C-alpha positions in Angstrom: 0.0 0.0 0.0 3.0 2.3 0.5 4.6 1.5 -2.9 2.7 4.2 -4.9 4.1 6.8 -2.5 6.9 8.2 -4.6 7.8 11.0 -7.1 10.1 9.1 -9.4 13.6 10.5 -9.5 12.4 13.6 -7.6 11.9 11.4 -4.5 15.6 12.0 -3.7 14.7 15.7 -3.1 11.6 14.8 -1.0 12.5 11.4 0.5 10.2 9.2 2.5 11.8 10.2 5.8 11.1 13.9 5.1 7.4 13.2 4.4 7.0 11.0 7.4 8.6 13.7 9.6 6.2 16.3 8.3 3.2 14.0 8.9 4.4 13.4 12.4 4.9 17.1 13.1 1.4 18.0 11.8 -0.2 15.0 13.5 -1.5 13.8 10.1 -0.4 10.2 10.3 -3.1 7.6 10.0 -4.1 5.7 13.2 -4.5 2.6 11.2 -3.1 1.6 7.8 -5.6 2.4 5.1 -5.8 1.6 1.4 -4.3 5.1 0.8 -1.9 5.9 3.6 -1.1 9.5 4.4 2.4 9.3 2.9 1.0 8.1 -0.4 -1.6 10.9 -0.3 1.3 13.5 0.0 3.0 12.1 -3.1 -0.3 11.8 -4.9 -0.8 15.5 -4.5 2.7 16.3 -5.6 2.3 14.0 -8.7 -1.0 15.7 -9.4 0.8 19.0 -9.6 3.0 17.5 -12.4 0.0 16.1 -14.2 -2.5 18.9 -13.8 -4.7 17.9 -16.8 -5.5 14.5 -15.3 -7.9 13.4 -12.6 -6.6 11.9 -9.3 -7.3 8.3 -10.3 -5.4 8.8 -13.5 -2.5 10.3 -11.6 -2.6 7.3 -9.2 -2.4 5.0 -12.2 0.8 6.7 -13.3 2.3 6.3 -9.8 1.6 2.6 -10.1 2.6 2.2 -13.8 6.2 1.1 -13.0 5.1 -1.1 -10.0 3.3 -3.8 -11.9 5.3 -6.5 -10.2 3.8 -5.3 -6.8 0.2 -5.4 -8.1 -1.0 -2.4 -6.0 -4.7 -2.1 -5.5 -6.4 0.7 -7.4 -8.5 2.8 -5.0 -11.8 4.4 -6.0 -12.2 8.1 -6.7 -14.1 8.3 -3.4 -11.2 6.7 -1.5 -8.7 9.2 -2.9 -11.0 12.1 -2.1 -11.4 10.9 1.5 -7.6 10.5 1.8 -7.1 14.1 0.7 -9.7 15.3 3.1 -8.1 13.4 6.0 -4.7 14.8 5.2 -5.8 18.5 5.1 -3.6 21.4 4.0 -1.2 21.6 7.0 1.2 18.8 5.9 1.6 20.3 2.4 2.3 23.7 3.8 4.8 22.3 6.3 6.5 20.4 3.4 6.8 23.6 1.3 8.2 25.5 4.3 10.8 22.7 4.6 12.1 22.9 1.0 11.4 26.6 0.2 14.3 29.0 0.0 17.0 30.0 -2.5 18.4 27.0 -4.4 22.0 26.4 -3.5 24.3 27.3 -6.4 27.9 28.2 -7.1 26.8 30.4 -10.1 27.0 34.1 -9.9 23.5 34.5 -11.2 21.1 36.1 -8.6 23.9 38.1 -6.9 24.8 41.7 -7.3 27.8 43.3 -5.4 27.5 40.8 -2.6 23.7 41.1 -2.3 21.2 38.2 -3.0 18.7 39.6 -5.6 15.1 38.7 -4.9 11.8 39.8 -6.4 8.3 40.2 -5.2 5.0 40.3 -7.1 1.5 38.8 -7.2 -0.8 37.0 -9.7 -4.3 35.5 -9.9 -5.3 31.9 -10.3 -8.7 30.7 -11.3 -10.5 28.2 -9.1 -13.6 26.0 -9.6 -16.9 27.9 -9.6 -18.9 26.0 -6.9 -20.8 27.0 -3.8 -18.1 26.0 -1.3 -15.4 28.0 -3.0 -17.7 31.0 -3.4 -17.9 31.3 0.4 -14.3 32.4 0.5 -13.3 33.4 -3.1 -15.1 35.8 -5.4 -15.1 36.6 -9.1 -13.1 39.7 -10.1 -14.8 42.7 -11.6 -13.6 43.4 -15.2 -14.2 46.3 -17.6 -17.1 44.6 -19.2 -18.5 42.4 -16.4 -17.0 39.8 -14.0 -14.6 37.0 -14.4 -15.9 33.6 -15.3 -14.2 31.9 -12.4 -13.6 32.9 -8.8 -10.0 34.1 -8.3 -7.2 33.3 -5.8 -4.5 35.8 -5.3 -1.0 34.5 -5.0 2.0 36.6 -3.9 5.6 35.2 -3.8 9.1 36.1 -2.9 11.5 34.6 -5.6 15.2 34.3 -5.7 16.4 35.8 -9.0 18.9 33.7 -11.0 17.5 30.3 -9.9 13.8 31.4 -9.7 13.3 29.3 -6.6 10.5 30.3 -4.3 11.6 31.7 -0.9 8.1 32.3 0.5 4.5 32.5 -0.7 1.2 33.8 0.6 -2.2 33.4 -1.0 -5.9 33.8 -0.4 -9.0 35.6 -1.7 -8.5 38.1 -4.4 -10.4 40.7 -2.4 -7.3 41.0 -0.3 -4.8 43.2 -2.1 -1.2 42.5 -3.1 0.2 44.8 -0.5 -1.4 42.9 2.3 0.1 39.6 1.1 3.4 41.4 0.6 3.4 42.5 4.3 3.2 38.8 5.2 6.1 38.0 3.0 8.2 40.8 4.6 9.0 38.5 7.5 11.1 36.3 5.1 13.4 39.2 4.1 16.9 39.2 5.6 19.9 41.4 5.7 22.0 40.8 2.6 19.0 40.7 0.3 18.2 43.2 -2.3 14.4 43.3 -3.1 13.2 44.3 -6.5 9.5 45.4 -6.8 7.2 47.1 -9.3 5.3 50.3 -8.8 2.5 48.7 -6.8 4.9 48.0 -3.9 6.1 51.5 -3.4 3.7 52.3 -0.5 5.4 54.2 2.3 4.4 51.9 5.1 5.3 48.8 3.2 8.7 50.1 2.3 9.4 51.0 5.9 8.3 47.5 7.1 10.5 45.7 4.6 13.5 47.9 5.2 13.2 47.3 8.9 14.1 43.6 8.2 17.6 44.7 7.2 17.1 44.0 3.5 17.8 46.6 0.9 15.2 47.7 -1.6 15.0 48.7 -5.3 11.4 49.5 -6.1 9.9 51.4 -9.0 7.4 54.2 -8.2 5.2 56.5 -10.2 7.2 59.1 -12.1 4.8 61.9 -10.9 5.1 61.1 -7.2 6.0 64.1 -5.1 9.3 63.4 -3.3 10.9 66.6 -2.0 14.7 66.3 -2.0 16.6 66.5 1.3 20.0 66.1 -0.3 21.5 65.7 -3.8 24.0 63.0 -4.8 26.9 63.6 -7.1 25.4 61.5 -9.9 22.2 63.6 -10.0 20.0 61.3 -7.9 18.4 62.8 -4.8 17.8 61.6 -1.2 14.2 61.9 0.1 12.3 60.8 3.2 9.5 58.2 3.2 8.3 58.1 6.8 11.3 57.1 8.9 13.1 55.8 5.8 15.7 57.6 3.7 15.6 56.6 0.1 17.5 57.5 -3.0 15.4 58.6 -5.9 16.8 57.8 -9.4 15.1 59.4 -12.4 16.0 58.1 -15.9 14.9 58.3 -19.5 15.2 54.9 -21.1 15.3 54.7 -24.8 14.5 51.3 -26.6 15.8 51.2 -30.1 14.7 48.4 -32.4 14.3 47.7 -36.1 10.7 49.1 -35.8 12.0 52.4 -34.4 12.7 53.9 -31.0 10.7 54.8 -27.9 11.6 56.8 -24.8 10.0 56.6 -21.4 10.5 58.1 -18.0 11.5 55.7 -15.2 11.8 56.4 -11.4 13.3 54.1 -8.9 13.5 54.2 -5.1 16.3 52.5 -3.3 17.8 52.2 0.2 21.3 52.0 -1.4 22.1 55.6 -0.8 25.8 55.6 -1.6 26.0 56.8 -5.2 29.7 55.9 -5.5 29.3 52.3 -4.3 26.0 51.7 -6.1 26.0 53.7 -9.4 22.5 54.7 -10.6 23.0 53.4 -14.1 23.9 49.9 -12.7 20.8 50.0 -10.5 18.6 50.9 -13.5 19.9 47.8 -15.4 19.6 45.6 -12.4 15.9 46.4 -11.9 15.2 44.6 -15.1 15.9 41.3 -13.3 12.4 41.8 -11.6 11.1 40.0 -14.7 12.4 36.8 -13.2 9.3 36.5 -11.0 7.1 37.0 -14.1 8.8 34.0 -15.7 8.2 32.0 -12.5 4.5 32.8 -12.7 4.5 31.9 -16.4 6.0 28.5 -15.6 3.5 27.9 -12.9 0.4 29.0 -14.8 1.3 28.2 -18.4 3.6 25.2 -18.1 2.6 23.3 -14.9 -1.1 24.2 -14.9 -1.2 24.5 -18.7 -3.8 27.2 -18.3 -6.2 24.9 -16.4 -8.4 25.9 -13.5 -7.4 24.3 -10.1 -9.2 21.1 -9.3 -10.4 21.4 -5.7 -14.0 22.3 -4.9 -13.5 23.3 -1.3 -11.4 26.1 0.3 -9.3 23.6 2.3 -8.8 21.6 -0.9 -7.7 24.7 -2.8 -5.1 25.5 0.0 -3.8 22.0 -0.1 -3.5 22.0 -3.9 -1.7 25.4 -4.1 0.9 24.3 -1.5 1.4 21.1 -3.5 1.8 23.1 -6.7 4.4 25.4 -5.2 6.2 22.4 -3.7 6.4 20.6 -7.0 7.7 23.7 -8.7 10.4 24.1 -6.0 11.5 20.5 -6.4 11.8 20.9 -10.2 13.8 24.1 -9.7 16.1 22.4 -7.3 16.8 19.5 -9.7 17.4 22.0 -12.5 19.9 24.0 -10.4 21.7 20.8 -9.4 22.1 20.0 -13.1 23.5 23.4 -14.2 25.8 23.5 -11.2 27.5 20.4 -12.4 29.1 22.4 -15.2 31.0 25.4 -13.8 29.9 28.8 -15.3 26.5 27.6 -16.5 23.8 30.1 -15.9 20.7 28.5 -14.3 18.6 30.6 -16.7 19.7 28.2 -19.5 17.9 25.2 -17.9 14.6 24.5 -19.6 11.6 24.2 -17.3 9.5 22.3 -19.9 12.4 19.9 -20.5 12.7 19.2 -16.7 9.0 18.7 -16.3 8.7 16.2 -19.2 11.7 14.2 -17.8 10.2 14.3 -14.3 6.9 12.9 -15.6 8.7 10.1 -17.5 10.7 9.1 -14.4 7.6 9.1 -12.3 5.7 6.8 -14.6 8.6 4.5 -14.7 9.1 4.6 -10.9 12.7 5.2 -11.8 15.3 6.6 -9.4 13.0 6.3 -6.4 15.8 4.8 -4.2 19.5 5.4 -4.7 22.1 2.7 -4.8 25.7 2.8 -3.6 26.7 5.0 -6.4 25.1 8.4 -5.9 24.1 10.2 -9.1 23.9 13.9 -8.2 22.6 14.9 -11.6 20.2 12.1 -12.5 18.2 11.5 -15.6 16.3 14.8 -15.3 19.5 16.7 -15.0 21.0 14.9 -18.1 17.9 15.9 -20.1 18.3 19.5 -19.0 22.0 19.6 -19.8 21.4 18.0 -23.2 18.9 20.7 -24.1 20.3 23.9 -22.6 18.7 27.1 -23.8 20.7 29.9 -25.4 21.7 32.8 -23.2 18.7 34.8 -22.2 17.9 37.9 -24.2 16.8 41.2 -22.6 13.0 41.3 -22.4 11.6 43.9 -24.7 8.0 43.0 -25.3 5.2 45.3 -24.1 2.9 44.2 -21.3 -0.1 42.4 -22.8 -3.5 41.1 -21.7 -2.7 37.6 -20.5 -6.4 36.4 -20.4 -8.2 38.4 -23.0 -11.8 39.5 -22.2 -12.6 40.9 -25.6 -11.7 40.0 -29.2 -10.5 43.6 -29.5 -7.7 43.2 -27.0 -4.6 42.8 -29.2 -1.0 42.0 -28.4 1.6 44.7 -28.8 4.1 44.5 -31.7 6.9 42.0 -31.1 10.3 43.7 -30.6 13.2 41.5 -31.4 16.3 43.6 -30.8 17.1 46.4 -28.3 19.8 48.6 -26.8 19.3 50.7 -23.7 20.5 54.2 -23.2 19.9 55.5 -19.7 20.4 59.1 -18.8 20.2 60.1 -15.2 18.4 63.4 -14.6 20.3 66.2 -12.9 
């Protein structure tokens, strides 16, 4: 009955002992051995995050596909549902807390002048439209009506470079991004440099995040009134936001492409107030790394979920499912970073998430690499697939922001821009 409790080769990152310890800590172990033990239920939820287009019975079949010699019993859909309900969301959250954090890497990606670069942002996920979910989650108001599905708001703190998730908070979309960001502030540390978009430039939030010892580099509205209290030699100014002193950097950024050029005004706020140690032009280029978290959300929503709505039809089930989704993502990211780290100088950006996901699915179906022999393979089959299909060096993102889930046939994508050079002039 315990045999289907595995994740293929990824089991080496989340071994049986780790799952059993989490179950013991959250008091979720079964009192008697059932057809679907708690350990198997945890791995079932993680496997379901890798096969989001399949029902739970179909996912269970894939966990058993490589175990034909053991003839595991196939539980009913009702048995699997009851097993998930017995488990609850607490063990999946505890498991995510255990493996979350920046992936360990020897690569320089994700670091800037001795600071670990992290990014914060939020996104929305659609959930099933059913009475139980509607007691907690609501549909979003749009320009021409309301969304078709209730929405869940997810906010995350992501390590740039490896795109591993440091922390996450989620709940009803009626709670704003800033409220979730305040929860994530507890995970900031001295030695981090936080990148954020304009929505996170609220005075009280910046003061709360700076109080953790982390440094900040956040964009703000270009028309915001910020009286100067001092002027730096490079033309940037110092201003006060509550108890916090910030450096205000104004720039005009020109994007030149084959289709022409465009110039826009850009304003950044940073707690790095030494203009000599942290030049303004370098900070302007660095803020572009904030797009790492956008790529993370694209991998979660477009690759893992493949645009599908979450499965669960109860709020507790939704919470359980989201923690499982984040855990599966983190496990894949860890395996990808282990692979790129095996070749010194390889940027983790070059690891293909789709490649790693496909290889992980294959290894799960084969029940391959579940246990390790005397010869430890640090890269594994997933890593070898990743290294065999490394992506080219990442280009600078130049496309306009677009409507990701169109609500009208008249919403059109902006023109594709294929080449760019930046020219940043700091205002004086």
